[in-house]
C-alpha positions as CSV (number, residue, x, y, z in Angstrom):
1,X,-0.1,0.1,-0.3
2,X,1.3,3.6,-1.0
3,X,1.6,5.6,2.5
4,X,1.8,9.2,3.1
5,X,5.6,8.8,4.0
6,X,6.8,7.4,0.5
7,X,4.4,10.5,-0.9
8,X,6.3,13.0,1.2
9,X,9.7,11.3,0.7
10,X,9.0,11.4,-3.4
11,X,7.8,15.0,-3.6
12,X,10.9,16.4,-1.8
13,X,13.1,14.5,-4.1
14,X,10.8,15.4,-7.1
15,X,11.3,18.7,-6.1
16,X,15.0,19.0,-5.2
17,X,16.1,16.5,-7.7
18,X,19.0,15.1,-5.1
19,X,19.2,12.2,-3.2
20,X,21.0,13.5,-0.2
21,X,19.5,17.0,-0.1
22,X,16.1,15.1,-0.3
23,X,16.9,12.9,2.6
24,X,18.3,16.1,4.8
25,X,15.1,17.7,4.0
26,X,13.0,14.8,5.4
27,X,15.2,14.5,8.5
28,X,16.2,10.5,7.2
29,X,19.0,8.7,5.8
30,X,20.0,8.6,2.1
31,X,19.2,4.9,2.4
32,X,16.2,5.2,4.2
33,X,15.0,7.6,1.5
34,X,16.2,5.7,-1.4
35,X,14.5,2.6,0.4
36,X,11.2,4.2,0.6
37,X,11.3,5.3,-3.3
38,X,11.9,2.1,-4.6
39,X,9.0,0.7,-2.4
40,X,7.0,3.2,-4.0
41,X,8.1,2.3,-7.4
42,X,7.4,-1.4,-6.7
43,X,3.8,-0.5,-5.1
44,X,2.9,1.6,-8.3
45,X,4.7,-0.9,-11.0
46,X,6.7,2.1,-12.6
47,X,9.8,3.7,-12.5
48,X,9.8,7.2,-11.2
49,X,13.4,8.7,-11.5
50,X,16.5,7.5,-13.7
51,X,19.2,7.4,-11.0
52,X,22.6,9.2,-11.7
53,X,24.7,9.0,-8.4
54,X,22.7,11.2,-5.9
55,X,21.5,13.5,-9.2
56,X,18.0,12.2,-10.4
57,X,15.5,12.9,-13.5
58,X,12.0,12.2,-13.7
59,X,10.7,9.8,-15.9
60,X,7.3,11.1,-17.6
61,X,5.2,9.0,-15.1
62,X,7.5,10.2,-12.4
63,X,6.6,13.7,-13.3
64,X,2.8,13.2,-13.2
65,X,3.0,11.1,-10.2
66,X,4.8,14.1,-8.3
67,X,1.8,16.6,-9.4
68,X,-0.7,14.2,-7.9
69,X,1.5,13.3,-4.8
70,X,1.7,17.4,-4.4
71,X,-1.9,17.5,-4.4
72,X,-2.3,14.2,-2.0
73,X,-0.1,15.8,0.6
74,X,-2.0,19.4,0.4
75,X,-5.1,17.6,1.2
76,X,-3.7,15.8,4.3
77,X,-2.3,19.6,5.1
78,X,-5.5,20.9,5.0
79,X,-7.0,18.0,7.0
80,X,-5.2,18.1,9.6
81,X,-5.4,22.2,10.0
82,X,-9.0,21.4,10.1
83,X,-8.7,19.2,12.9
84,X,-6.4,21.6,14.6
85,X,-8.9,24.2,14.6
86,X,-11.4,22.5,16.8
87,X,-8.4,23.0,19.9
88,X,-9.1,26.5,20.0
89,X,-7.9,29.6,18.0
90,X,-4.4,30.1,17.7
91,X,-3.3,27.0,19.3
92,X,-0.8,24.4,18.7
93,X,2.0,25.0,15.6
94,X,1.8,28.0,13.6
95,X,4.4,28.2,10.7
96,X,4.9,32.0,10.1
97,X,7.1,33.6,7.1
98,X,7.5,37.3,7.8
99,X,10.0,39.5,5.5
100,X,13.2,41.2,6.9
101,X,11.8,44.7,6.8
102,X,9.0,43.6,8.9
103,X,10.6,41.1,11.4
104,X,12.4,43.1,13.8
105,X,10.0,45.9,14.4
106,X,6.8,43.9,14.8
107,X,8.1,40.2,16.0
108,X,9.3,41.1,19.9
109,X,6.0,42.5,20.2
110,X,3.9,40.0,18.2
111,X,5.9,37.4,20.6
112,X,4.5,39.0,24.0
113,X,1.1,39.5,23.0
114,X,0.7,35.8,21.6
115,X,2.2,34.5,25.1
116,X,-0.4,36.7,26.9
117,X,-3.3,36.1,25.1
118,X,-2.8,32.6,23.3
119,X,-0.1,30.7,25.5
120,X,-1.0,27.2,24.0
121,X,0.4,28.4,20.3
122,X,3.8,27.0,19.2
123,X,4.9,29.9,16.8
124,X,7.4,28.7,14.3
125,X,9.2,31.8,12.6
126,X,11.0,32.0,8.9
127,X,12.5,35.3,8.3
128,X,13.7,35.4,4.7
129,X,12.9,37.2,1.3
130,X,9.1,37.3,-0.4
131,X,9.8,35.5,-3.0
132,X,11.2,32.3,-0.9
133,X,8.3,32.8,1.7
134,X,5.5,32.6,-1.1
135,X,7.2,29.6,-2.9
136,X,7.5,27.6,0.7
137,X,3.8,28.9,1.5
138,X,2.6,27.2,-1.7
139,X,4.4,24.2,-1.1
140,X,2.9,24.2,2.2
141,X,6.1,24.2,4.5
142,X,4.1,27.7,6.0
143,X,1.2,28.1,7.1
144,X,1.0,32.1,6.6
145,X,3.2,35.1,6.0
146,X,3.5,38.5,6.5
147,X,4.4,40.6,3.7
148,X,3.7,43.4,1.3
149,X,0.7,43.1,-0.6
150,X,-0.9,42.3,-3.0
151,X,-0.1,38.6,-3.5
152,X,0.1,37.8,-7.1
153,X,-2.0,34.2,-6.9
154,X,-5.8,32.9,-6.9
155,X,-4.8,30.2,-4.8
156,X,-3.8,32.7,-2.0
157,X,-5.9,34.5,0.5
158,X,-4.9,37.8,2.0
159,X,-6.0,40.1,5.0
160,X,-4.6,43.9,4.6
161,X,-3.4,45.1,8.0
162,X,-1.9,48.2,7.9
163,X,-0.2,51.2,5.5
164,X,3.5,51.6,6.3
165,X,4.3,55.2,5.0
166,X,7.5,55.9,3.3
167,X,10.0,59.0,4.6
168,X,13.0,60.3,3.5
169,X,16.1,59.7,5.4
170,X,19.1,62.1,5.3
171,X,22.0,63.4,7.1
172,X,20.6,65.5,9.9
173,X,22.8,68.3,8.6
174,X,21.5,67.9,5.2
175,X,17.8,68.8,6.4
176,X,17.3,72.2,5.8
177,X,18.1,71.6,2.2
178,X,15.1,69.1,1.6
179,X,12.7,71.9,1.3
180,X,12.4,71.3,-2.6
181,X,9.1,71.4,-4.0
182,X,9.5,68.5,-6.2
183,X,10.9,65.6,-3.4
184,X,10.8,63.2,-6.3
185,X,12.9,65.3,-9.0
186,X,15.6,65.7,-5.5
187,X,15.8,62.1,-4.8
188,X,16.8,61.5,-8.5
189,X,19.6,63.5,-8.0
190,X,21.1,61.6,-4.8
191,X,23.0,58.6,-4.4
192,X,19.8,56.2,-3.1
193,X,20.9,53.7,-0.7
194,X,18.8,50.7,-0.8
195,X,18.5,46.6,0.1
196,X,20.4,44.3,-1.8
197,X,18.0,42.4,-5.0
198,X,15.5,40.1,-3.8
199,X,14.1,42.7,-1.1
200,X,10.6,43.7,-1.8
201,X,11.5,47.1,-0.2
202,X,14.1,47.8,-2.8
203,X,11.6,47.3,-5.6
204,X,9.1,49.4,-4.0
205,X,11.6,52.3,-3.4
206,X,12.5,52.1,-7.1
207,X,9.1,51.9,-8.3
208,X,8.3,55.0,-6.5
209,X,11.2,57.0,-7.6
210,X,11.0,55.7,-11.2
211,X,14.7,55.1,-11.3
212,X,15.0,51.8,-12.2
213,X,18.0,52.0,-14.6
214,X,20.8,54.3,-14.3
215,X,20.0,55.0,-10.4
216,X,19.7,51.4,-9.4
217,X,23.1,50.9,-10.7
218,X,24.7,53.5,-8.7
219,X,22.1,52.3,-5.6
220,X,24.0,50.7,-2.6
221,X,22.8,47.3,-2.3
222,X,23.0,46.5,1.4
223,X,22.0,43.4,3.4
224,X,20.1,45.4,6.3
225,X,18.6,48.7,6.7
226,X,21.2,49.1,9.9
227,X,23.5,49.1,7.3
228,X,22.0,51.3,5.2
229,X,20.9,53.9,8.3
230,X,24.9,53.9,9.2
231,X,25.5,55.1,5.6
232,X,23.0,57.8,5.8
233,X,24.2,59.2,8.8
234,X,28.0,59.2,7.5
235,X,26.6,61.4,4.5
236,X,26.8,58.8,2.1
237,X,23.3,58.7,0.4
238,X,19.7,58.9,1.4
239,X,17.4,56.3,1.5
240,X,13.2,55.9,1.7
241,X,12.7,54.5,5.1
242,X,9.4,52.9,6.2
243,X,8.0,54.5,9.1
244,X,7.5,50.8,10.5
245,X,11.2,50.9,11.0
246,X,12.1,54.8,11.8
247,X,11.6,54.3,16.1
248,X,14.5,51.3,15.8
249,X,16.6,52.6,13.2
250,X,16.9,56.3,13.0
251,X,19.7,58.2,15.6
252,X,17.6,61.6,15.5
253,X,21.3,63.4,16.2
254,X,22.7,61.8,13.2
255,X,19.5,61.2,10.6
256,X,16.7,63.5,9.6
257,X,13.2,62.4,8.4
258,X,11.6,64.3,5.9
259,X,7.9,63.4,5.2
260,X,6.8,63.7,1.9
261,X,3.9,67.0,1.7
262,X,0.9,65.0,-0.2
263,X,0.2,61.5,-1.4
264,X,3.4,60.0,0.5
265,X,4.4,56.6,-1.4
266,X,3.4,53.4,1.1
267,X,3.4,49.9,1.4
268,X,0.3,47.7,2.6
269,X,1.3,45.1,5.1
270,X,-0.8,41.9,5.6
271,X,-1.2,38.3,6.0
272,X,-1.7,35.6,3.2
273,X,-2.3,32.1,3.4
274,X,-3.4,29.2,0.9
275,X,-7.3,29.7,0.1
276,X,-7.8,26.0,1.1
277,X,-6.4,26.2,4.4
278,X,-8.5,25.5,7.0
279,X,-7.2,27.7,9.7
280,X,-8.5,31.3,8.5
281,X,-9.9,31.9,11.8
282,X,-6.3,31.3,13.4
283,X,-4.7,33.8,10.5
284,X,-7.7,36.4,11.3
285,X,-7.1,36.4,14.7
286,X,-3.1,37.2,14.4
287,X,-4.1,39.7,12.0
288,X,-6.2,41.5,14.8
289,X,-3.5,41.1,17.2
290,X,-1.0,42.8,14.6
291,X,-3.3,45.6,14.0
292,X,-3.6,46.2,17.8
293,X,0.0,46.1,18.6
294,X,0.7,48.8,15.4
295,X,-2.1,51.1,16.5
296,X,-0.7,50.8,19.9
297,X,2.8,51.5,18.9
298,X,1.8,54.5,16.6
299,X,-0.4,56.3,19.5
300,X,2.5,55.7,21.8
301,X,4.6,57.6,19.2
302,X,2.2,60.4,18.6
């Protein structure tokens, strides 16, 4: 009889196409994974893979069965989620993905409030770039993600939480020079300091400034906002900084924040999950908690 374990091992192998790496992801030895794949082939009566050392190539039957295995495993996950929902809202394991330009600024408060209001939750955090999070969400490796909306997939449902306005961060002694009527034109004259390729925050800033060609090539690609803010403070350029990050990242004696006079650029942050998930109540409750946290932080800063 075909087992869920066999399908899970084969789905990992079909996706990674390497025995050793697939075994590591499934937390088993390579011989154990290989044996289960052979058992699956015997049970189905077809060859699923062509073995070339550690690397593999799927047969035509293997490609079709890999797709079907993915669908079956997704249904099994959704069944487990449906059953878990009956244990109470936000209880048990919840795998949350979160982008780096949000995680340091919201996660500490989220964890504190979850421990206070939902002590039965086991929150498992994954912090990385948006594209990776979305891929892992679609594969069922994450339950829900906190990202900039919108998400481009009909298979996902999303919940907007709050708008995060961008400010212009400049060296403090340069603040008086930032009274130009057209701030976008002024930004285009400066060296723009941005996160490295792959961060949605970089793409959002470039999209607003409409400088995706020459200026993007001049822009610094940093790994963290902390690095960027140190560069701004030293006078090596400017950046567009989300309001969410300002309290943590800005040294007011060295960096000035310039608001846009009207129609400021902003990003909308929210949660996204698979439409087939049975845990919408969990994600809605998590969203409401995050909105309360953000409203309290903004009220305290006012």
